[in-house]
N, C-alpha and C positions, 0 to 999 in steps of 0.2 A: 930632501930634494923634491921639488914640485914639478909634476908633468905639465907641459903646456900644449900638448896635442889636443886638437879640437876633435870631439867625438859627436857625431850626429846619427843617432839610432832611430830606426823606424819602430812602431809599436811591437812588432813580432820580435825583433832583435832585443828590445828592452825586456820583454817577458822572458825570453830564453836566458839572457844574462842574469836577470833578477832571480829566476828559479835556480840557476847554478850557484849563485852567491848564497841563496838561502839554504839549499840542501847540503852544501858543503859544511855548513855549521850545524844544521839540525839533524841530519842523518849521515854523519861522516863515514860510518862503516860501509855504506854503499855508494860512496863517491870516489872517483868520477862516475858519471852516469851514462847508462845506455840510452839510445834514442827513445826506447819505449818508456823508460823511467822518466826521462826529461819531458817527453810529451805529456805524461800524466801530471807531472809537477806544474807544467805551464797551464794545464786546463783545470786544475783543481778548483773547487767552488769556494773554498775558504781562503782568506788572506789574499784575494785577487780582486782588483778593480780596474777594468771590468773583467768579468769572467769570460774566458775565451774558449773556443773549440778549434784548436789548431790541429792540422793533420801532420802525419809524419813528413810529408813533402815540405810543408811550410817550415817545420822545425829544422829539417835538414838544410834547406836553403838559407835559413837564418844562421845556422852554424857555419856554413861555408863562407858566408859574407863576414861573419864575426872573426873567423880565422884569418881571412884576408886583411882585416883591420888589425890583426895581432892581439885580439881580445879573448880568444879561446884556443885551446889545444886539443888535439885528438890523440887518444891513447890506443894504439893499434892492438888487435887481439893477440893474446899470448897465453901460454899455460892452459890450453884447453878451451879458452874463451873463443866464441865465434863472432862476436860483435865488437866493434870499436866502442870506446867510451870517451866522454867529453868532460873537459874542465875549463873553468874560466881563469883569466889572468888580468881582469880589469883592475883588481885591487893592486896588482903589481905595476901595471901601466900608470895608474893614477897615484901611486904611492899613498894608499889609504891605510890608516891605522884601523884597529878593530871598531872603534866607535864611529868613525866616518863611514866605514864599510857598512855597518848596520843601518845607518840612516839612509844611505843611498840605496841599499837593498830594498828597504820598505818603500821608498819613494818610487823606485822602478816598478814594484809589484802592485802598489795600491794608489798611486797618484798623489795629489796634494794632500798634506796632512798637517795638523798642528803639532807643536812640540810635545804637548801632553799625549796626543795619540801615538806619536813616535816612541815616546818613553814606554807607554803601556804595551805596545806591540813588539818591543825589541828584546823582551826577556830572554829568549832562546838564542838571539843573535849576539847581543852584548848588553849586560845589565847597566842601566843608568841609575845612579843614586837619586837623582833629582831632575826636574825639568830644566833647571839652570844648566846642568851638564849638557843636555840636548841643545839648549840655546847656544852654548859655547861651541859645540861641534858645527851647528848650522852656520854660525858666524865665521868659523874658520873655513868652511867649504865655500861660503859666499865671498870671502876675502881673498881667494886665490887669484893669481894672475889671470887665469881663465876660470871664472866662477863656475862651480858645479851645482849650486842651488841658488834660488832667489825667493824672497818673501813676496807673497801675493797680497794685493789690496783686500781688505776685509769687505765681505759682502754684507748687505743689510741683514741684521739678525745674528751675525757671527760674533762671538765673544772673543775669539782668538784668531790671530793671523795664521794662515796656512802657508806651507812651503812646498816648492816644486823643484825637481831636479832639472838640470839644463843639458842633459845628454841626448836630447831629442824631444820632439813634440809628443807629450803623453797621449795615449789613446783616449778618445772621448768616453766619458762615463755619464750615466744618467744623473740628474740633479739629486735624486734620492740616494744613490750610491755614494755620491761625492760628499754628502753631508751625513756623517755618522752619528753625530750627537744632536738630537732634536732640541729645539729651543725649550728651555725650562726643565730639561732632564736633570734629575737629582744625582748627586755624586754616587749614591748607592746603586741606582739603576745603571749608571755608567760603569761602575765596578763590576756588576753582574754581566753586563754586555761584554766587557773586556775579558772576563773570566770565561764566558761561553766561547768567545772567539779563540782564546788560547787553547781550549779543549778541542775545538774543531780543527785547529791547526795541528795539534798533536796527532789527532786521528789521521789527518791528511799525510803527515810525515810518516806515520806507521804504514799507511797504505803504499806510499811511494817506496819505502824500504822493503816491504814484502814483495812488491812487484819486481824490484831489483834483484832480490834474493832468488825469486822464482826464475828469472831470466838467467842468472848465473848458474843455477842448478841445471836448467835445461841445456845450457852450453856444455856443462861438464858431462852430462849423461847422453847427449846426442852423439851419434857416430860421426 
């Protein structure tokens, strides 16, 4: 069943939803997320284009707006916890399978990307065996009654077309940040770049998980 609801998210809402989608897969033991953990996930420096510095107030406002749209849920405190936790339901609303969900997560968090970039960055969200599989997912998302992605025209010097989500206007990024592969970059250099990015993402996930565990412990030990 295909959802036909139109969704128009601002940049902060996109970042909050993207972070919830990502952490549900990469750090499931600490999901749903507290406000503190979610803010840290939104503001991390790896895997984010552009890097943001959102406040608790901005994240809270976005969560309230997303809940009104039916895209997030709040888990109220229980069993000694003092803070509510938050989860996303975008994948349920849009009836996304794991592959579609992974592609949209990356597009929400990092803006326009090529199929090759999406494949190399999706390892912890959903493993794609080939770029052709990514192409098939993009085609399916673009072919919906209400398309969720579209292909951008190639810019001068670009070897591959890039794709963008249609859930709202993406936040502006610098030209340098938007182009991750320099002209003439060798496959080996790209492989090393991707591996470095994966390691940085793992560190960010561990930091988010540690922050969540600390918050949970504080809730349990506080009077």
